[in-house]
One Martini backbone bead per residue (centre of mass of N, CA, C, O) as a GRO file, in nm:
protein
  117
    1UNK     BB    1  -0.226  -0.139  -1.726
    2UNK     BB    2  -0.414   0.015  -1.466
    3UNK     BB    3  -0.417   0.248  -1.186
    4UNK     BB    4  -0.674   0.293  -0.935
    5UNK     BB    5  -0.686   0.440  -0.623
    6UNK     BB    6  -0.992   0.339  -0.461
    7UNK     BB    7  -1.164   0.401  -0.156
    8UNK     BB    8  -1.497   0.288  -0.040
    9UNK     BB    9  -1.603   0.328   0.248
   10UNK     BB   10  -1.804   0.207   0.516
   11UNK     BB   11  -1.951   0.366   0.750
   12UNK     BB   12  -1.908   0.333   1.101
   13UNK     BB   13  -1.879   0.326   1.444
   14UNK     BB   14  -1.596   0.135   1.436
   15UNK     BB   15  -1.482   0.334   1.208
   16UNK     BB   16  -1.257   0.485   0.978
   17UNK     BB   17  -1.312   0.587   0.640
   18UNK     BB   18  -1.033   0.689   0.604
   19UNK     BB   19  -0.759   0.769   0.422
   20UNK     BB   20  -0.415   0.735   0.538
   21UNK     BB   21  -0.125   0.914   0.536
   22UNK     BB   22   0.162   0.831   0.713
   23UNK     BB   23   0.384   0.844   0.474
   24UNK     BB   24   0.648   1.039   0.294
   25UNK     BB   25   0.897   0.936   0.046
   26UNK     BB   26   1.182   0.981  -0.110
   27UNK     BB   27   1.240   0.750  -0.397
   28UNK     BB   28   1.403   0.687  -0.682
   29UNK     BB   29   1.264   0.963  -0.797
   30UNK     BB   30   1.017   0.928  -0.610
   31UNK     BB   31   0.720   0.806  -0.429
   32UNK     BB   32   0.670   0.687  -0.091
   33UNK     BB   33   0.373   0.543   0.054
   34UNK     BB   34   0.193   0.518   0.355
   35UNK     BB   35  -0.120   0.339   0.402
   36UNK     BB   36  -0.442   0.366   0.564
   37UNK     BB   37  -0.728   0.142   0.627
   38UNK     BB   38  -1.044   0.025   0.642
   39UNK     BB   39  -1.152  -0.317   0.677
   40UNK     BB   40  -1.441  -0.476   0.649
   41UNK     BB   41  -1.361  -0.778   0.600
   42UNK     BB   42  -1.132  -0.774   0.846
   43UNK     BB   43  -1.186  -0.577   1.085
   44UNK     BB   44  -0.938  -0.371   1.012
   45UNK     BB   45  -0.646  -0.223   0.985
   46UNK     BB   46  -0.474  -0.137   0.687
   47UNK     BB   47  -0.170  -0.172   0.487
   48UNK     BB   48   0.008   0.030   0.236
   49UNK     BB   49   0.219   0.065  -0.042
   50UNK     BB   50   0.333   0.347  -0.258
   51UNK     BB   51   0.473   0.387  -0.583
   52UNK     BB   52   0.576   0.686  -0.748
   53UNK     BB   53   0.772   0.805  -1.022
   54UNK     BB   54   0.679   1.085  -0.903
   55UNK     BB   55   0.724   1.353  -0.688
   56UNK     BB   56   0.526   1.538  -0.820
   57UNK     BB   57   0.196   1.599  -0.812
   58UNK     BB   58   0.147   1.720  -1.096
   59UNK     BB   59   0.262   1.452  -1.235
   60UNK     BB   60   0.052   1.245  -1.100
   61UNK     BB   61  -0.217   1.385  -1.255
   62UNK     BB   62  -0.204   1.245  -1.511
   63UNK     BB   63  -0.134   0.985  -1.650
   64UNK     BB   64  -0.173   0.678  -1.587
   65UNK     BB   65  -0.026   0.419  -1.437
   66UNK     BB   66   0.121   0.151  -1.435
   67UNK     BB   67   0.072  -0.159  -1.244
   68UNK     BB   68   0.218  -0.322  -0.948
   69UNK     BB   69   0.143  -0.604  -0.756
   70UNK     BB   70   0.288  -0.693  -0.439
   71UNK     BB   71   0.287  -1.018  -0.297
   72UNK     BB   72   0.321  -1.152   0.006
   73UNK     BB   73   0.380  -1.335   0.264
   74UNK     BB   74   0.387  -1.403   0.598
   75UNK     BB   75   0.685  -1.251   0.620
   76UNK     BB   76   0.539  -0.999   0.497
   77UNK     BB   77   0.538  -0.658   0.437
   78UNK     BB   78   0.519  -0.354   0.303
   79UNK     BB   79   0.815  -0.293   0.384
   80UNK     BB   80   0.996  -0.555   0.326
   81UNK     BB   81   0.911  -0.596   0.030
   82UNK     BB   82   1.036  -0.339  -0.086
   83UNK     BB   83   1.325  -0.420  -0.007
   84UNK     BB   84   1.354  -0.715  -0.133
   85UNK     BB   85   1.295  -0.639  -0.449
   86UNK     BB   86   1.432  -0.382  -0.586
   87UNK     BB   87   1.224  -0.187  -0.754
   88UNK     BB   88   1.295   0.119  -0.799
   89UNK     BB   89   1.468   0.153  -1.065
   90UNK     BB   90   1.259   0.003  -1.247
   91UNK     BB   91   1.005   0.173  -1.194
   92UNK     BB   92   1.124   0.439  -1.287
   93UNK     BB   93   1.217   0.366  -1.576
   94UNK     BB   94   0.905   0.242  -1.648
   95UNK     BB   95   0.673   0.389  -1.502
   96UNK     BB   96   0.580   0.229  -1.225
   97UNK     BB   97   0.344   0.141  -1.015
   98UNK     BB   98   0.364   0.037  -0.668
   99UNK     BB   99   0.200  -0.219  -0.473
  100UNK     BB  100   0.209  -0.288  -0.100
  101UNK     BB  101   0.043  -0.509   0.057
  102UNK     BB  102  -0.075  -0.613   0.358
  103UNK     BB  103  -0.181  -0.953   0.369
  104UNK     BB  104  -0.191  -0.935   0.692
  105UNK     BB  105  -0.375  -0.923   0.946
  106UNK     BB  106  -0.366  -0.690   1.220
  107UNK     BB  107  -0.497  -0.652   1.516
  108UNK     BB  108  -0.784  -0.839   1.556
  109UNK     BB  109  -0.856  -0.986   1.836
  110UNK     BB  110  -0.804  -1.286   1.791
  111UNK     BB  111  -0.801  -1.565   1.945
  112UNK     BB  112  -0.505  -1.743   1.890
  113UNK     BB  113  -0.379  -1.649   1.609
  114UNK     BB  114  -0.066  -1.692   1.658
  115UNK     BB  115  -0.072  -2.014   1.636
  116UNK     BB  116  -0.127  -2.009   1.304
  117UNK     BB  117   0.161  -1.853   1.217
   0.00000   0.00000   0.00000
């Protein structure tokens, strides 16, 4: 399995089509980044975390990493799922990229949505 993270947003007047790296942190000998992008299907900004087993950008641009997508439930975000799983040492040792999407749309401005969660 290989992972290529590429988001091709469709620009509209209501959203920003760019993928934004919100933070970048060295972790477990690799790099953990928090990224935001506009989701056309959810009509809101979505967040995901990405762990790359190499810290240096020049090493990240070589052969693609195998990837593991970790999907949490309603109580998980991209942040706490990364903490709960203890993924770091294993992902680094096996050179696996880990992707932690926040699977629940947030700040959607849908009336009474909090009652259903």
